[in-house]
C-alpha positions as a Python dict, from the first residue, in 0.01 Angstrom:
ca = {
    (1, 'M'): (0, 0, 0),
    (2, 'P'): (-17, -150, 371),
    (3, 'T'): (-304, -10, 554),
    (4, 'N'): (-414, -108, 961),
    (5, 'L'): (-782, -156, 948),
    (6, 'A'): (-929, -243, 1287),
    (7, 'L'): (-1216, -485, 1178),
    (8, 'D'): (-1454, -670, 1357),
    (9, 'D'): (-1284, -1042, 1341),
    (10, 'R'): (-1585, -1273, 1324),
    (11, 'L'): (-1757, -1076, 1034),
    (12, 'I'): (-1417, -1065, 818),
    (13, 'E'): (-1424, -1495, 932),
    (14, 'E'): (-1778, -1461, 878),
    (15, 'A'): (-1737, -1320, 475),
    (16, 'R'): (-1466, -1531, 415),
    (17, 'R'): (-1667, -1826, 420),
    (18, 'A'): (-1929, -1724, 253),
    (19, 'G'): (-1763, -1617, -70),
    (20, 'S'): (-1513, -1894, -53),
    (21, 'H'): (-1213, -1671, 6),
    (22, 'K'): (-884, -1814, 136),
    (23, 'T'): (-772, -1522, 301),
    (24, 'K'): (-892, -1244, 503),
    (25, 'K'): (-745, -966, 227),
    (26, 'E'): (-900, -1175, -84),
    (27, 'A'): (-1252, -1094, 141),
    (28, 'V'): (-1195, -760, 197),
    (29, 'T'): (-1104, -692, -156),
    (30, 'A'): (-1404, -875, -295),
    (31, 'A'): (-1677, -663, -58),
    (32, 'L'): (-1463, -366, -164),
    (33, 'A'): (-1579, -433, -545),
    (34, 'E'): (-1893, -500, -454),
    (35, 'Y'): (-1990, -187, -234),
    (36, 'V'): (-1816, -15, -518),
    (37, 'K'): (-2006, -212, -795),
    (38, 'R'): (-2371, -123, -592),
    (39, 'R'): (-2250, 196, -553),
    (40, 'K'): (-2216, 284, -896),
    (41, 'Q'): (-2563, 69, -991),
    (42, 'L'): (-2763, 321, -740),
    (43, 'L'): (-2624, 655, -926),
    (44, 'I'): (-2711, 436, -1263),
    (45, 'L'): (-3111, 438, -1144),
    (46, 'D'): (-3107, 778, -1021),
    (47, 'A'): (-3066, 892, -1364),
    (48, 'F'): (-3375, 764, -1471),
    (49, 'G'): (-3623, 983, -1561),
    (50, 'T'): (-3380, 1248, -1605),
    (51, 'I'): (-3227, 1218, -1939),
    (52, 'D'): (-3444, 1381, -2245),
    (53, 'F'): (-3437, 1128, -2566),
    (54, 'D'): (-3577, 1243, -2881),
    (55, 'P'): (-3888, 960, -3014),
    (56, 'T'): (-3776, 1005, -3372),
    (57, 'Y'): (-3393, 978, -3395),
    (58, 'D'): (-3387, 690, -3611),
    (59, 'Y'): (-3077, 509, -3434),
    (60, 'K'): (-3080, 221, -3694),
    (61, 'G'): (-3051, 455, -4003),
    (62, 'K'): (-2765, 582, -3765),
    (63, 'R'): (-2605, 225, -3797),
    (64, 'R'): (-2592, 268, -4195),
    (65, 'R'): (-2345, 317, -4374),
    (66, 'T'): (-2278, 494, -4695),
    (67, 'R'): (-1990, 348, -4880),
    (68, 'P'): (-1818, 626, -5103),
}
């Protein structure tokens, strides 16, 4: 889907060179992918300490299969 954006040309060019991207589109796509990845990581960090766990849960026991 074509989109027109008013972006800072100097910033785009700097990002293109820093990431060794051949085109502006590659640089913008990589930057957006990094942004999304980082935001997801921050959501995971926010979850730390909010999840209750059972210290008696035997995860190794759950891995063992009983064969019929």
